[in-house]
N, C-alpha and C positions, 0 to 999 in steps of 0.2 A: 584085363581092362583097367586103366588107371583110375584111382579114386579122384573125386572132385574136391579140391582143397579150397576151404573157405576161411576168410578172416572176419571176425566180429568186432565192431567198435561200439562199446557201450554194453556193460554187463550188469544192467539193472534187472528189474522184474521181468520185462519182456525178453531180455537177453537170456535170462535163466530159463524162461519157458522154451526158447529155441533150443538150448542145450538139452533140456529134458526131452523134448519131442524127438530130436535127432538120436538120442540115446535109446529111448524106450521103443521107438518105432523104426529102428534101423533096419530090421528085417523087412518091414513093409516097404520102406523106401528102396531098399536094394532090389526087391521083387518087381518094382515098377520102373526103376532106372537102369538096373543092370550092374550097378557099382555102388560104392559107398560115397556118401557126402560127409566129408571129414572137416571138423572145425580144427584147423591147424593153429590159429592164433586168436586170442581174445585180448583186446586192449581196453584198459579202463584205468582211471586214476586210482581206484581202490581195487586191489587184487587180493586182499586178505579177508574181507568179510565173507561170511557163510551165505551163499545164495540158495542153499537147499538142494544143490546138485553136485555130483562128484565130477571133478575136473582135474586133469593132470596139471599140476602147478607149472610144469615146464612150458605149457602153451599160453600161460598168462604173462602179460607184459604191461608196463606203463608207457612203453614207447610205441606210439601208433605207426611210426615209420617201419617197424618190424613187419607190419602187414603190407604197407605200400611197396617195400623193397624186396618182398619175397616173390620170386618168379613163379613158384609153384601155386600160389594163391590166385585163383582166377575169378573169384567172386568175393565182394566185400559187402557185409551187412552193416548198415549204419543205423544205430539205435541210440544215438546221443540225444536227439531231439533238439528243438529250437532251431535258430538260424546259424549261429556261430558257436563253436567251431565246426558244426555239422556240415555247413556248406563247403568250407575249405577242405574238409576230409573227403567229401564226395568228389569234388572236382579233382583233387590230387589222385584219388584212386582211379578215376576215369582216365586221367592223363597217363597213368601207368598201364592202361589197357585192361583194366579189371571191370567186370560187370558189377552193377549195383543193385542191391535189394534194400529198400528202406520203408519204414512206416511213418516217415516224417511229413505229415500233411502240411504243417506250417511252412516248412522249407520249400516244398513243391508249389504251394499256392503262391508264394511270393517270388521264388527264384527258379521255378521250374524251367522257364525259357532258357536261362543260361546253362542249366544242368543238361537239358535235353540237347542243346546245341553242341555241348562238349561231347556228349555221347555219340552224336552223329560224326563229329570229326575223328573220333577214336574208334569208331566201328564197334561199340559195345552197347549193351542193353541196360536200361534203367527200369526195374520192376518195383511196383509200389502198391500191390493189392491191399496190404494191411493199412494203408493210409485212409481208406474210406470204408467204414462199416466193419472194421475188425476182421472177423472170420467170414463175413459174407462175401462170396466170390463175384461181386458185381462188376468190377473192372475187367476181370478176365473174361467174363461173359460178353461185355460190350466189345472188347477187342477180338474176341474169338467167335463163339457160336452165333452171336447176333451181329457180327460185323457187316453183314450185307444190308442191314436196315438203315433207313433214315430215322433219326429220333426227333420227335416233335416236342416231347416234354418229359420231365421227370419230377417226382416229388419224394422227398426223403425225410424221415425221422432219424437223425443221425447223431444225436447226442444223448447217451443214456442218463446222464445226470439230470438234464432238463426233463426227459420223459418220465423219469422216476418221480420228480417233484410234481409235475402236472398230473400224473396218475394218482398220486396220493391226495392232491388237492381235489381231484374229481371224485374219487371214491370215498374219501373220508371227510370232505369239507375242511381239510386242514389249511392252516395259514402258510403262506409261502416261506416266511422266515423260519418257522418251526420245522418244516419239511427239509429245508436246506440244511439246517443244523443236523437233522437225522441222517441226511445223505452224507454229510461230512463224517459223522460218527461211524457210519457203515463203510466208509472208504469209497463211496460212489462219487463224492465231490472232493476237490482239492481244498486245502486250507484257504487258498485264494481262488475262489471259483469263477472269477470274472470271465475268463475265456469261454467257459461253459455257459453260464447263465445269461451272458450278454450276446450269445450267438456267434462269437468269433470262431470257435472250434468248428461249428457247423458250416460257417462261411468258407473256411479253409477247404473243407471236404467238397462243398458246392463248386468251388473254383476248379478242382480237379475233375469232378464228375462232368461239369459243363464242357470242359476242354475235350474230354473223350467222346461225349455224345455229339457235340456240334462241330468238332474239328477246328477249334479256335483257341487262341491264347486269351484268357480272361484276366483283365487287370483287377487284382483283388480289391483295390480301392473303390472300384465301381460297383461292387456288390452291396446292395442295401442290406444292412444288418441291424436287427433289433432283437433284443433278448426277452426273457420272460420275467424279469424282476419287477415289471410294472403290472403283472397280471394279479388280480385280486380274487378273493373268494366269490365276490359278486359277479365278476366276469365269468367265472366257471359256472356259477349257478344259472345265469341268464343264457349262456350258450346252451346249457342242457335244456332249459325251458323251450328253446327254439329248435331243439333236435340236433345239436352239434356237440362235439368235443373239441377242446383247444389243444393243439399240439404245436411245438416249435418245428416249423416246416421249412425245409430247403426247397425252393421252387426254381426250376429251370424250364424256360419255354423258348422255342424258336418260331418266330412268325414275322411276316412282313419285313424280312431282312434284318431284324433286330432280335437280341436275346433279352429275356427277362431273367435276371439272376438276383434272387432276393431270399433273405432269411428273416422270418418274423413269426410271432404267434399267429396261428391260423385256425379258424373254425372249420372242422371237417364233419360232413354229415355222418350220423351214427351208423348208417348202413354201409359206409365205405370201409373196406378192410383196414385201412390205415388208422381208423378211429379205435380199433381194438388192439393196437400195438401198445403194450403197457410195460411198466417197470423200466428196467434198464435195457430192454430190447430195442433194436433198430429195425427199420424197414425202408426199402427203396423201391418205388414203383416207376417203371419205365414204360414208355409206349413207342414201339417201332412201327413203321408203316406196313410191314408184312407180318411181323410176329404178334403185333397187337400189344395189349397191356401185359406186363410181366412184373411180378413182385418178388423181391428178395427179403428174407426175414431171418433174423438171428441175433446173436450177441455181438454188439458193435465194439466191444472193448474187452480188456482183461487179458491175463497172461496167456491162457491156453488158446482162445480164439485167435488172438493176434499172432501167436507163434505158428498156428496152423496156416495162416495166410502167408507168413514169411517163408516157411519151409515149402509151401506150395510154389511160391516164386522160385525158390532154390531148385526145386525139382524140374521146373520148366527150363531154367537156364542150364541145368546139368544135361538135359536131353539135347539142347541145342549145341552145347559144347562137344558132347560125345559124337554128334552127327556132323560136326565141323561146319555148322550153319552160321557161325559168327553172329552178326546182328540180324536176328530173324524178324523181330517185331519192333516197329517204331514206338517210342514212349507213349504217344497219344493214340496209337493205332492207325493213324492216317500217315501216308507218305509225307515227308517233311515239306515238300513243295506244294502239298495240298492244304496245308494249314492256312486258314483265312483269317482276316481281321474283321470280325463281325461286331458291330457296336452294341453296347449294353443299353437297354432302354432305361432312362431315368425313372425313379420310383413315381414321380408326379405324372408320368404318362401311362402307367398301368391302368387297367380297367378291372374293377372287382366289385363284389358286393361287400357291404360293411355292416358291422354291428356298432352302433353309436350309443354310449352310455353317458347321459347328462346327469349332473347333480344340480337340481333346480329348486327354487322356492315354490311352494304350492300356491300359486296365485292365478287368477283368471288371466287368460291370454298367453300363458307360457307356451302351450303347444302351438298356438297360432304363430308366435314369434319364431319358434324353432323351425316349424314347417315352412314359413315364409322365406327364411334365409336359405334353407335347403333347396326350395323350389327355384329361388333366384339363381342358384348355381347349377341348375339342371339335375338335381338329385331327387329322385322320387322315392316315396316310402312304400315298402312292401308290407310291413307289419310293425306293431308297437306293443310294448308293455309298460304300464305305469304302476308303481307301488304306492298305495295310499298310506296315510298315517292318521292317528287319532286326532280328533278335534282339539284345537288348542296347542297342538305340537308344532312349533315353528321350525323344526329341523328340516333340512332339504330332503327331497325324495328323488330316487333314481327314476329317470325316464329312459327307456331303452327302445331304440328304433333300429329296425333292419331295413337297409336300403335295397333298391334294385341296383343293377350294375351302374357304376359311375366312375368317372376318371378321378384318380387320386388327387390330382392338383385341385380339382373343384371341391372335393371333400375337405381338403385342408383349408381352402379359402373360406368355405362355409363355417367350419368349426372355429377358425380364427375370429370371424365376425360374431358368432354365437357366444363364444367365451367372453366377449366384452360386454354382454348383456348384464345388467345388474341383478337379474334373476338367476344367473348361473353362479354357483357357489365354489366350484373347483374346475380345473382343466378337464375338458371332456376327453374321455378315452375312446379309442376306436380299434376294432379288431377286424382284419380282413377275412373274408369268407371264400373258400374254394368249394363250389358245388360239383364241378366237373373235373375230376382228377384223372383224366385220360391223356 
């Protein structure tokens, strides 16, 4: 039986992990596939640095065309990252009739439509399990064992950097900036952490996950995205006082012919399993109409978990190639003609509970003024906390209100009015609450 020949573009940390896994577990792979998966070519700008793995120098090249033009290579792994030249590399490999394995969430979130269409034209597969949740096999499960289900919603903690920061803020009362610095020192956060802490990385993953769950192409620009840089120690404390933990949550819901696709800090009840996902771990909770709620948990990034997902995709492709199956699974799991255009609900139309934190002067009539504005906008109060200060202290005090469910547009209108009051000392913060994560 012929070996499956593979080309790897991008020999960084994850690429080295793929090489390591293929070498160390070659016997396991052979016992499950029936033949070897062989890395024939590795292309990178730097082919001299030590990656900590043994590799035949003859398979290293600076010329990526050596992979595209090799007829023996049937699968190309793209680990360049980013948009370009990754997009050009993937499209060229597809035009050459080669299957694709990638971990590039940003590329798929913004250019997935073009890549999937090219794969259809050339009768090849695009596999990308590692793009969402690292080593967590959630995409394979959606397209495979749970494929018969209609999915109504999903909730995901899908960025280890943010989850590490929020975990330490919750457990230690630490300040955001201090924990971010520690995360950078430990290698959990990039020197420029913007994509992580501002929710962009999570939004990329949400776009992919929503496409697979709901059978639609998501316009990345329509995903409401809000990061955790504005979360303070006070927010964490008050959330705990009300019986919640704050997580950066990716939320996808399908209802009334529209999709909610949003990423933002969210208060989760302490009794919900997602509230106990701590440190750099990820978790994704899906609800199918027949399977019910299912939760996936594990390491969402790192060399070994990501390599595990990539080689898992390789094994799946190898089995298809050996069986002569060609293009067995459509990229999003749905037949191409079944992909629908489902509109994304604007953030102002969502309905949620909210935690509102006002910074106000301690004067008579403050609560009445705030409650009056909320009531005028059809926002009712479920509970409230107010912190007092010592007599003679003119400093503002926090007033924290939990609302019943309200439309976000109304909440924003009320807060815009309240923030103009002369009794309000700084812009009011608000955090959305998800009580029902089914």
